[in-house]
VOGU-3710 file (C-alpha; in Angstrom, 3 decimals, decimal comma):
1> xxxxxxxxxx> 76,475/39,280/-56,576  77,409/42,740/-57,820  76,209/41,856/-61,336  72,774/40,837/-59,988  72,510/44,046/-57,971  73,559/46,138/-60,979  71,064/44,412/-63,302  68,267/44,784/-60,699  68,969/48,503/-60,260  69,135/49,007/-64,026
11> xxxxxxxxxx> 65,816/47,228/-64,618  64,175/49,188/-61,829  65,364/52,541/-63,183  64,308/51,662/-66,758  60,870/50,566/-65,554  60,500/53,687/-63,439  61,517/55,932/-66,356  59,010/54,215/-68,652  56,192/54,834/-66,190  57,206/58,473/-65,795
21> xxxxxxxxxx> 57,506/58,885/-69,566  54,000/57,496/-70,071  52,647/59,804/-67,378  54,243/62,813/-69,066  52,674/61,930/-72,413  49,267/62,998/-71,130  47,854/59,681/-70,061  47,966/59,764/-66,285  48,356/56,374/-64,717  46,345/55,960/-61,563
31> xxxxxxxxxx> 46,643/52,842/-59,499  43,231/51,868/-58,209  42,939/50,184/-54,883  40,703/47,166/-55,164  40,346/46,805/-51,420  37,771/49,016/-49,810  38,828/50,292/-46,445  36,126/50,074/-43,831  36,328/52,246/-40,810  36,468/50,423/-37,516
41> xxxxxxxxxx> 34,763/52,101/-34,602  36,330/50,776/-31,385  33,337/51,962/-29,340  30,744/49,903/-31,223  31,007/46,849/-28,903  30,805/49,088/-25,845  27,739/50,870/-27,233  26,000/47,571/-27,959  26,780/46,270/-24,465  25,537/49,512/-22,885
51> xxxxxxxxxx> 22,306/49,401/-24,874  21,714/45,793/-23,822  22,397/46,690/-20,202  19,847/49,516/-20,310  17,153/47,488/-22,079  17,664/43,793/-22,853  17,540/43,215/-26,595  18,412/46,800/-27,519  22,041/45,839/-28,183  20,867/43,122/-30,548
61> xxxxxxxxxx> 18,714/45,703/-32,349  21,767/48,013/-32,535  23,684/45,157/-34,194  20,731/44,543/-36,556  20,292/40,982/-35,256  16,556/41,316/-34,754  15,950/37,551/-34,637  17,790/37,356/-31,296  15,424/39,737/-29,490  12,613/37,157/-28,960
71> xxxxxxxxxx> 15,184/34,675/-27,654  16,478/37,238/-25,137  12,998/38,112/-23,907  11,933/34,467/-23,913  14,883/33,408/-21,753  14,645/36,297/-19,303  10,839/36,224/-19,234  10,612/32,488/-18,588  13,153/32,688/-15,771  11,329/35,675/-14,294
81> xxxxxxxxxx> 7,985/33,841/-14,487  9,373/30,851/-12,568  10,966/33,203/-10,027  7,661/34,964/-9,332  5,679/31,711/-9,252  8,120/30,008/-6,874  8,227/33,084/-4,655  4,415/33,142/-4,454  4,211/29,445/-3,551  7,059/29,787/-1,050
91> xxxxxxxxxx> 5,174/32,583/0,705  1,976/30,485/0,727  3,715/27,527/2,380  5,550/29,790/4,823  2,368/31,664/5,819  0,467/28,382/6,250  3,229/27,010/8,480  3,348/30,205/10,565  -0,441/30,202/10,976  -0,342/26,566/12,069
101> xxxxxxxxxx> 2,325/27,386/14,677  0,088/30,182/16,018  -2,813/27,741/16,348  -4,946/28,767/13,381  -6,043/26,280/10,753  -5,612/26,964/7,059  -8,189/25,331/4,807  -5,852/25,186/1,807  -3,096/23,198/3,531  -4,992/21,125/6,136
111> xxxxxxxxxx> -4,080/17,916/4,337  -0,320/18,552/4,871  1,534/17,963/8,101  4,258/20,280/9,434  7,146/18,399/7,829  5,481/18,658/4,408  4,968/22,400/4,849  8,649/22,809/5,718  9,675/20,621/2,750  7,439/22,700/0,436
121> xxxxxxxxxx> 9,057/25,907/1,718  12,554/24,555/1,066  11,588/23,278/-2,395  10,092/26,554/-3,568  12,816/28,612/-1,923  15,455/26,623/-3,817  13,539/26,993/-7,107  13,096/30,735/-6,471  16,820/31,187/-5,872  17,751/29,171/-8,968
131> xxxxxxxxxx> 15,304/31,154/-11,078  16,796/34,417/-9,806  20,231/33,100/-10,763  18,954/32,271/-14,262  17,450/35,757/-14,665  20,807/37,337/-13,818  22,697/34,847/-16,013  20,481/35,442/-19,059  20,692/39,208/-18,526  24,505/39,018/-18,443
141> xxxxxxxxxx> 24,516/36,661/-21,447  22,412/39,201/-23,338  25,042/41,893/-22,687  27,947/39,610/-23,601  26,210/38,492/-26,808  25,646/42,082/-27,935  29,265/42,993/-27,179  30,801/39,999/-28,981  28,456/40,288/-31,944  29,314/43,976/-32,400
151> xxxxxxxxxx> 33,022/43,154/-32,263  32,668/40,361/-34,826  30,681/42,570/-37,206  33,837/44,639/-37,688  35,973/41,588/-38,365  37,372/41,566/-41,905  36,001/38,633/-43,854  37,528/39,235/-47,246  37,166/37,058/-50,326  40,764/37,779/-51,328
161> xxxxxxxxxx> 42,301/35,818/-48,494  41,749/32,123/-47,953  43,050/29,563/-45,521  42,792/25,880/-46,352  44,057/23,087/-44,124  44,883/19,854/-45,933  46,130/16,341/-45,246  48,676/14,767/-47,541  50,773/11,617/-47,565  54,534/11,850/-47,348
171> xxxxxxxxxx> 55,996/9,926/-50,294  59,066/8,735/-48,375  57,631/7,632/-45,021  54,014/7,077/-46,178  52,772/8,911/-43,103  49,956/11,424/-43,162  51,079/15,009/-42,698  49,140/18,176/-42,055  49,539/21,084/-44,417  48,262/24,621/-44,552
181> xxxxxx> 47,656/26,749/-47,602  47,261/30,478/-47,278  46,318/32,381/-50,442  46,052/36,110/-50,891  44,703/37,468/-54,180  45,816/40,931/-55,206
//
């Protein structure tokens, strides 16, 4: 054990002296780092989420994911359209029912009896409430998407590291085993 430690120390000191001797001869040795360090801004996800909360789609623009902006506005806009349409029809059925209870006739809904007017009110009220829920859900999803996307943009996806799962057969038991290979290239 002592011989191995002595030989290791000797080789290390000889190698170190050779490097220092080469550096003193005028040719400076500079180790170049092949990995480029990227700065990580911890506030980037919060900024993207804030921008999306202020104006839907602005967080996606901040993340330079411009193709998501029409999807955001399409989802929120469609839900908002159905909310406004259902609210308008709910108010029409409700006003017609109230006018009928007061004794006035409404030409638009004369063909419906009272139970149908009440059923129409409930139907459009339910659709209005669901549409409002979808507007809020898509708005929140817009904020979450901007936040997660900004966080994943800073994730290190380096070519020098690889992870490869593999299946192999055990030679003794002939059973299939799971293996993992992790490679890091310097």
